[in-house]
N, C-alpha and C positions, 0 to 999 in steps of 0.2 A: 504494500500500500504506500502511495506517495506521501512524503512528509506533510504537504499542505492539507491533504485529506486527514491525516492523523491529527494534525493541529486543530482542525475544525471539529472533528469528532471528540477530541479530548475536552473541548469546551462544554460538551454536553448539549442538551436540548436547547433550541432557540428560546430566548426569553419571551415573556408575555408583554402586553401593551404598556406596563408600567416600568419597563427597563429604562435606563438612562440613555440619552442620545449617544453618549460615548460608547456604551455597550452595543447598541444597535450598529453604529458605524464600524466598530471593531469586527463584529460578526459579518457585516456586509463585505468588508475588505477581505476577510479570510475566505469567505465563500467565493468571491470574485477571483481569488488567487488559484482556484482549482480549475485547471484546463479540462476541456471536453474532448473526447468522451471519457467517462469514468469506467473503470473496470467493474465487473460483476461484484467482486469483493468490496470495492469502494462504495458501490451503490448500496450494498447491504449495510455497511457501516453508517453511511450517510442517512439511511432510512430511519435510524434510531435517533436522529437529531431534531425531529419535529417537536415543537412546543405546543402549548395549549391554545394558541391563536395564530394568526398569519404573520405576526411579528413585522408589521408594517410592510408586508409584501415579500419578506425574505423567505417565507415558507414556500411561496410559489416559485421563487428562484431555485430553491433547494429541490423542489419537486421536478422542475424541468432539467436540472443537472442530473438527478438520479435517472431520469428517463433517457439519458444519453448512453446508458449502459447497454451491452448486448443482451437483450432479453430481460424478463422480469426478475426482480429479487424474489427468492423463494419466500412464500407466505410465512413459512416457519421462522424466518429471520426478521419479519416486521413486528412492531409492537402489537400486542394482542388487541382485540376490539374492546371497547369500553372507554369510560371517561378519562382514565389515566393515559390513554394513547392519543387523545385528541382526535380531531377529524382528519388529520393529514394522512395517517396510516390508512384510514378508510378511503380517502380520495385516491391514494396510490393504488390500493387494491382494486378500486372500481375502474381506474384508467387502464390497469393491466388485466382486467377481467378476472382477477383472483387466481390467475394461473400460477402454477408451481413449475419452476424451471428445474432442470436436472442438477 
């Protein structure tokens, strides 16, 4: 896994709407530093970084980055359904049709 992906993933889930502007800017810079396409392994790691809301649009950017991977992230590697997963794991499942890749 590339260092820029590891750095982004190490920061954990995206913050919610009450994060500081500094935190949002830092996460945006780190997300922008990840070149496309991402590998399957990177997509699986990035899929764990969705937060409780859209984080001022960063969640959509993250979703589109994940979608550059070759094939869907295995459903078993996505956060489980329910309130703790946020809507983003569900959006990712719906866009990928809930498919399980090998």
